[in-house]
Biotite code that builds the C-alpha atoms (Angstrom):
import biotite.structure as struc

atoms = struc.array([
    struc.Atom([9.071, -3.183, 4.395], chain_id="A", res_id=1, res_name="MET", atom_name="CA", element="C"),
    struc.Atom([8.719, -0.101, 2.228], chain_id="A", res_id=2, res_name="ARG", atom_name="CA", element="C"),
    struc.Atom([5.186, 1.254, 1.883], chain_id="A", res_id=3, res_name="LEU", atom_name="CA", element="C"),
    struc.Atom([3.400, 3.417, -0.656], chain_id="A", res_id=4, res_name="TYR", atom_name="CA", element="C"),
    struc.Atom([-0.060, 4.652, 0.336], chain_id="A", res_id=5, res_name="LEU", atom_name="CA", element="C"),
    struc.Atom([-2.394, 5.474, -2.511], chain_id="A", res_id=6, res_name="ASP", atom_name="CA", element="C"),
    struc.Atom([-4.508, 8.615, -2.401], chain_id="A", res_id=7, res_name="GLU", atom_name="CA", element="C"),
    struc.Atom([-7.386, 6.791, -0.665], chain_id="A", res_id=8, res_name="ASP", atom_name="CA", element="C"),
    struc.Atom([-5.392, 6.997, 2.573], chain_id="A", res_id=9, res_name="LEU", atom_name="CA", element="C"),
    struc.Atom([-4.480, 10.135, 4.473], chain_id="A", res_id=10, res_name="SER", atom_name="CA", element="C"),
    struc.Atom([-0.856, 11.262, 4.199], chain_id="A", res_id=11, res_name="PRO", atom_name="CA", element="C"),
    struc.Atom([-0.993, 11.481, 8.020], chain_id="A", res_id=12, res_name="ARG", atom_name="CA", element="C"),
    struc.Atom([-0.688, 7.678, 8.011], chain_id="A", res_id=13, res_name="VAL", atom_name="CA", element="C"),
    struc.Atom([2.658, 7.883, 6.172], chain_id="A", res_id=14, res_name="ALA", atom_name="CA", element="C"),
    struc.Atom([3.831, 10.689, 8.461], chain_id="A", res_id=15, res_name="GLU", atom_name="CA", element="C"),
    struc.Atom([3.072, 8.677, 11.592], chain_id="A", res_id=16, res_name="ARG", atom_name="CA", element="C"),
    struc.Atom([4.663, 5.548, 10.157], chain_id="A", res_id=17, res_name="LEU", atom_name="CA", element="C"),
    struc.Atom([7.869, 7.472, 9.456], chain_id="A", res_id=18, res_name="ARG", atom_name="CA", element="C"),
    struc.Atom([7.897, 8.791, 13.037], chain_id="A", res_id=19, res_name="ARG", atom_name="CA", element="C"),
    struc.Atom([7.856, 5.141, 14.132], chain_id="A", res_id=20, res_name="LYS", atom_name="CA", element="C"),
    struc.Atom([10.790, 4.295, 11.842], chain_id="A", res_id=21, res_name="GLY", atom_name="CA", element="C"),
    struc.Atom([8.863, 2.767, 8.938], chain_id="A", res_id=22, res_name="CYS", atom_name="CA", element="C"),
    struc.Atom([9.788, 3.714, 5.354], chain_id="A", res_id=23, res_name="ASP", atom_name="CA", element="C"),
    struc.Atom([6.458, 5.053, 4.046], chain_id="A", res_id=24, res_name="ALA", atom_name="CA", element="C"),
    struc.Atom([5.320, 7.682, 1.559], chain_id="A", res_id=25, res_name="VAL", atom_name="CA", element="C"),
    struc.Atom([1.919, 8.661, 0.264], chain_id="A", res_id=26, res_name="SER", atom_name="CA", element="C"),
    struc.Atom([0.753, 9.323, -3.276], chain_id="A", res_id=27, res_name="ALA", atom_name="CA", element="C"),
    struc.Atom([-0.192, 12.825, -2.174], chain_id="A", res_id=28, res_name="ILE", atom_name="CA", element="C"),
    struc.Atom([3.312, 13.528, -0.850], chain_id="A", res_id=29, res_name="GLU", atom_name="CA", element="C"),
    struc.Atom([5.027, 12.429, -4.060], chain_id="A", res_id=30, res_name="VAL", atom_name="CA", element="C"),
    struc.Atom([2.565, 14.210, -6.346], chain_id="A", res_id=31, res_name="GLY", atom_name="CA", element="C"),
    struc.Atom([0.823, 11.149, -7.775], chain_id="A", res_id=32, res_name="ASN", atom_name="CA", element="C"),
    struc.Atom([-2.654, 12.610, -7.467], chain_id="A", res_id=33, res_name="ILE", atom_name="CA", element="C"),
    struc.Atom([-5.299, 11.276, -9.844], chain_id="A", res_id=34, res_name="GLN", atom_name="CA", element="C"),
    struc.Atom([-3.071, 8.527, -11.195], chain_id="A", res_id=35, res_name="TYR", atom_name="CA", element="C"),
    struc.Atom([-5.066, 5.522, -12.322], chain_id="A", res_id=36, res_name="SER", atom_name="CA", element="C"),
    struc.Atom([-4.994, 2.461, -10.074], chain_id="A", res_id=37, res_name="ASP", atom_name="CA", element="C"),
    struc.Atom([-2.704, 0.739, -12.570], chain_id="A", res_id=38, res_name="TRP", atom_name="CA", element="C"),
    struc.Atom([-0.331, 3.729, -12.557], chain_id="A", res_id=39, res_name="GLU", atom_name="CA", element="C"),
    struc.Atom([-0.311, 3.715, -8.746], chain_id="A", res_id=40, res_name="GLN", atom_name="CA", element="C"),
    struc.Atom([0.590, 0.021, -8.683], chain_id="A", res_id=41, res_name="LEU", atom_name="CA", element="C"),
    struc.Atom([3.264, 0.471, -11.361], chain_id="A", res_id=42, res_name="ALA", atom_name="CA", element="C"),
    struc.Atom([4.806, 3.365, -9.426], chain_id="A", res_id=43, res_name="TYR", atom_name="CA", element="C"),
    struc.Atom([4.887, 1.309, -6.224], chain_id="A", res_id=44, res_name="ALA", atom_name="CA", element="C"),
    struc.Atom([6.525, -1.589, -8.094], chain_id="A", res_id=45, res_name="ALA", atom_name="CA", element="C"),
    struc.Atom([9.203, 0.673, -9.624], chain_id="A", res_id=46, res_name="ARG", atom_name="CA", element="C"),
    struc.Atom([9.971, 2.049, -6.171], chain_id="A", res_id=47, res_name="GLU", atom_name="CA", element="C"),
    struc.Atom([9.928, -1.453, -4.627], chain_id="A", res_id=48, res_name="ARG", atom_name="CA", element="C"),
    struc.Atom([7.171, -0.473, -2.224], chain_id="A", res_id=49, res_name="ARG", atom_name="CA", element="C"),
    struc.Atom([4.104, -2.425, -1.200], chain_id="A", res_id=50, res_name="SER", atom_name="CA", element="C"),
    struc.Atom([1.010, -0.479, -2.167], chain_id="A", res_id=51, res_name="LEU", atom_name="CA", element="C"),
    struc.Atom([-1.494, 0.215, 0.633], chain_id="A", res_id=52, res_name="VAL", atom_name="CA", element="C"),
    struc.Atom([-5.075, 0.991, -0.402], chain_id="A", res_id=53, res_name="THR", atom_name="CA", element="C"),
    struc.Atom([-8.669, 1.072, 0.767], chain_id="A", res_id=54, res_name="ARG", atom_name="CA", element="C"),
    struc.Atom([-9.753, 0.242, -2.788], chain_id="A", res_id=55, res_name="ASN", atom_name="CA", element="C"),
    struc.Atom([-9.635, -3.532, -2.515], chain_id="A", res_id=56, res_name="GLY", atom_name="CA", element="C"),
    struc.Atom([-12.106, -4.319, -5.268], chain_id="A", res_id=57, res_name="ARG", atom_name="CA", element="C"),
    struc.Atom([-10.094, -2.589, -8.001], chain_id="A", res_id=58, res_name="HIS", atom_name="CA", element="C"),
    struc.Atom([-6.683, -3.709, -6.796], chain_id="A", res_id=59, res_name="PHE", atom_name="CA", element="C"),
    struc.Atom([-7.747, -7.357, -6.583], chain_id="A", res_id=60, res_name="LEU", atom_name="CA", element="C"),
    struc.Atom([-8.573, -7.167, -10.293], chain_id="A", res_id=61, res_name="VAL", atom_name="CA", element="C"),
    struc.Atom([-5.169, -5.584, -10.997], chain_id="A", res_id=62, res_name="LEU", atom_name="CA", element="C"),
    struc.Atom([-3.428, -8.264, -8.914], chain_id="A", res_id=63, res_name="ALA", atom_name="CA", element="C"),
    struc.Atom([-5.098, -11.000, -10.969], chain_id="A", res_id=64, res_name="ASN", atom_name="CA", element="C"),
    struc.Atom([-4.150, -9.193, -14.184], chain_id="A", res_id=65, res_name="ASP", atom_name="CA", element="C"),
    struc.Atom([-0.531, -8.992, -13.007], chain_id="A", res_id=66, res_name="ALA", atom_name="CA", element="C"),
    struc.Atom([-0.433, -12.749, -12.428], chain_id="A", res_id=67, res_name="VAL", atom_name="CA", element="C"),
    struc.Atom([-1.976, -13.435, -15.834], chain_id="A", res_id=68, res_name="ARG", atom_name="CA", element="C"),
    struc.Atom([0.560, -11.153, -17.551], chain_id="A", res_id=69, res_name="ARG", atom_name="CA", element="C"),
    struc.Atom([3.446, -12.425, -15.399], chain_id="A", res_id=70, res_name="GLN", atom_name="CA", element="C"),
    struc.Atom([4.241, -8.864, -14.275], chain_id="A", res_id=71, res_name="GLU", atom_name="CA", element="C"),
    struc.Atom([5.057, -8.870, -10.563], chain_id="A", res_id=72, res_name="PRO", atom_name="CA", element="C"),
    struc.Atom([4.441, -5.885, -8.324], chain_id="A", res_id=73, res_name="HIS", atom_name="CA", element="C"),
    struc.Atom([5.783, -5.350, -4.794], chain_id="A", res_id=74, res_name="SER", atom_name="CA", element="C"),
    struc.Atom([2.706, -6.522, -2.945], chain_id="A", res_id=75, res_name="GLY", atom_name="CA", element="C"),
    struc.Atom([-0.693, -5.020, -2.233], chain_id="A", res_id=76, res_name="ILE", atom_name="CA", element="C"),
    struc.Atom([-2.028, -4.379, 1.257], chain_id="A", res_id=77, res_name="ILE", atom_name="CA", element="C"),
    struc.Atom([-5.759, -3.791, 1.454], chain_id="A", res_id=78, res_name="ILE", atom_name="CA", element="C"),
    struc.Atom([-7.252, -1.827, 4.308], chain_id="A", res_id=79, res_name="CYS", atom_name="CA", element="C"),
    struc.Atom([-10.681, -3.423, 4.864], chain_id="A", res_id=80, res_name="PRO", atom_name="CA", element="C"),
    struc.Atom([-13.883, -1.370, 5.086], chain_id="A", res_id=81, res_name="PRO", atom_name="CA", element="C"),
    struc.Atom([-14.178, -2.332, 8.756], chain_id="A", res_id=82, res_name="SER", atom_name="CA", element="C"),
    struc.Atom([-11.347, 0.158, 9.405], chain_id="A", res_id=83, res_name="ILE", atom_name="CA", element="C"),
    struc.Atom([-12.597, 3.599, 8.514], chain_id="A", res_id=84, res_name="ARG", atom_name="CA", element="C"),
    struc.Atom([-10.270, 6.070, 6.808], chain_id="A", res_id=85, res_name="GLY", atom_name="CA", element="C"),
    struc.Atom([-10.235, 8.483, 9.738], chain_id="A", res_id=86, res_name="PHE", atom_name="CA", element="C"),
    struc.Atom([-8.961, 5.751, 12.090], chain_id="A", res_id=87, res_name="GLU", atom_name="CA", element="C"),
    struc.Atom([-5.366, 6.764, 11.435], chain_id="A", res_id=88, res_name="VAL", atom_name="CA", element="C"),
    struc.Atom([-3.990, 5.283, 14.662], chain_id="A", res_id=89, res_name="SER", atom_name="CA", element="C"),
    struc.Atom([-5.533, 1.880, 13.950], chain_id="A", res_id=90, res_name="GLU", atom_name="CA", element="C"),
    struc.Atom([-4.221, 1.842, 10.377], chain_id="A", res_id=91, res_name="ILE", atom_name="CA", element="C"),
    struc.Atom([-0.738, 2.838, 11.570], chain_id="A", res_id=92, res_name="VAL", atom_name="CA", element="C"),
    struc.Atom([-0.707, 0.169, 14.295], chain_id="A", res_id=93, res_name="ALA", atom_name="CA", element="C"),
    struc.Atom([-1.734, -2.574, 11.870], chain_id="A", res_id=94, res_name="ARG", atom_name="CA", element="C"),
    struc.Atom([0.783, -1.494, 9.229], chain_id="A", res_id=95, res_name="LEU", atom_name="CA", element="C"),
    struc.Atom([3.571, -1.454, 11.819], chain_id="A", res_id=96, res_name="LEU", atom_name="CA", element="C"),
    struc.Atom([2.696, -5.012, 12.865], chain_id="A", res_id=97, res_name="ARG", atom_name="CA", element="C"),
    struc.Atom([2.736, -6.042, 9.221], chain_id="A", res_id=98, res_name="LEU", atom_name="CA", element="C"),
    struc.Atom([6.091, -4.325, 8.616], chain_id="A", res_id=99, res_name="ALA", atom_name="CA", element="C"),
    struc.Atom([7.552, -6.199, 11.580], chain_id="A", res_id=100, res_name="ASN", atom_name="CA", element="C"),
    struc.Atom([6.184, -9.476, 10.240], chain_id="A", res_id=101, res_name="ARG", atom_name="CA", element="C"),
    struc.Atom([7.557, -8.883, 6.711], chain_id="A", res_id=102, res_name="TYR", atom_name="CA", element="C"),
    struc.Atom([10.700, -6.764, 7.154], chain_id="A", res_id=103, res_name="PRO", atom_name="CA", element="C"),
    struc.Atom([11.924, -7.655, 3.640], chain_id="A", res_id=104, res_name="GLU", atom_name="CA", element="C"),
    struc.Atom([8.565, -6.762, 2.103], chain_id="A", res_id=105, res_name="GLY", atom_name="CA", element="C"),
    struc.Atom([5.914, -8.802, 0.373], chain_id="A", res_id=106, res_name="LEU", atom_name="CA", element="C"),
    struc.Atom([6.372, -11.088, -2.610], chain_id="A", res_id=107, res_name="GLY", atom_name="CA", element="C"),
    struc.Atom([5.856, -9.985, -6.185], chain_id="A", res_id=108, res_name="GLY", atom_name="CA", element="C"),
    struc.Atom([2.264, -11.201, -6.392], chain_id="A", res_id=109, res_name="TYR", atom_name="CA", element="C"),
    struc.Atom([1.184, -11.046, -2.723], chain_id="A", res_id=110, res_name="ASP", atom_name="CA", element="C"),
    struc.Atom([-2.108, -9.470, -1.709], chain_id="A", res_id=111, res_name="VAL", atom_name="CA", element="C"),
    struc.Atom([-2.954, -9.288, 1.984], chain_id="A", res_id=112, res_name="ILE", atom_name="CA", element="C"),
    struc.Atom([-5.512, -7.572, 4.198], chain_id="A", res_id=113, res_name="TYR", atom_name="CA", element="C"),
    struc.Atom([-4.743, -5.523, 7.269], chain_id="A", res_id=114, res_name="LEU", atom_name="CA", element="C"),
])
């Protein structure tokens, strides 16, 4: 599973995932700061990476729009509000479990919660 973390998540999450052997980059690391949510999702799709976000409300709308338009993405992973942004270790652990469960990545319209 290849992951792309939007700017709502610390780049430390991507760094720690890479140390554990997971292919992950953050929006901050690749210079995609202040991209719209749609631009973030489009970038992730072009790079064949599942997008990881804390912004579930907006990305659920985009996921529904993608289905309606028949424009697949590479999956959306929503970090729920019950996991706070500073809980980097918890986010990393859950993403690693998910990556092990879906080594080939998510489907073109999949949306899942950590």
